[in-house]
C-alpha positions as CSV (number, residue, x, y, z in Angstrom):
1,M,-15.6,-13.1,8.3
2,A,-13.0,-11.7,5.9
3,E,-9.6,-13.1,5.6
4,L,-6.6,-11.2,5.0
5,N,-4.7,-11.8,1.9
6,R,-1.1,-10.9,2.8
7,P,1.5,-10.0,0.2
8,D,4.5,-12.1,-0.4
9,R,6.6,-9.7,-2.3
10,R,7.2,-5.9,-2.3
11,Q,9.1,-3.4,-4.3
12,C,10.4,0.0,-3.3
13,T,9.0,2.7,-5.7
14,R,12.0,5.0,-5.1
15,C,15.0,2.6,-5.6
16,G,13.7,-0.6,-7.0
17,R,14.6,-2.8,-4.1
18,E,12.5,-6.0,-4.1
19,D,11.7,-7.9,-0.5
20,E,10.2,-11.4,-0.1
21,W,8.3,-12.5,2.7
22,N,10.3,-15.3,4.7
23,E,7.8,-17.5,6.5
24,S,10.6,-19.1,8.7
25,S,12.0,-16.1,10.1
26,H,8.5,-14.0,9.9
27,N,10.3,-11.1,8.3
28,W,11.0,-9.4,5.0
29,T,14.2,-10.5,3.1
30,I,15.9,-8.6,0.3
31,T,15.9,-10.4,-3.0
32,G,18.3,-9.4,-5.8
33,S,20.9,-6.8,-6.0
34,E,19.0,-3.6,-6.6
35,G,18.2,-0.8,-4.3
36,R,19.9,1.6,-2.0
37,P,20.7,0.6,1.6
38,F,19.7,4.0,3.1
39,C,16.8,4.5,0.9
40,L,13.7,5.6,2.9
41,H,11.7,2.9,1.1
42,E,8.4,3.6,-0.1
43,W,6.3,0.4,-0.7
44,D,3.5,0.5,-3.3
45,I,1.0,-0.8,-0.6
46,N,-1.9,1.0,-2.3
47,G,-1.2,-0.5,-5.7
48,R,-2.6,-3.5,-7.3
49,H,-2.7,-5.8,-4.2
50,N,-6.0,-6.6,-2.6
51,P,-5.7,-7.3,1.2
52,I,-9.2,-9.0,1.4
53,A,-9.3,-12.6,0.3
54,E,-12.6,-13.5,-1.3
């Protein structure tokens, strides 16, 4: 059975905002000071990340 390889970081391709997965709250948290608060964030989900762990 395949195991999911979840990402722990993501970056918006529009404004540059970076998020990091917070295991204790089970949610994404903003890291750094870049990004626009009202951006309709476009995450690079089809990029280099492989969602299937081998």
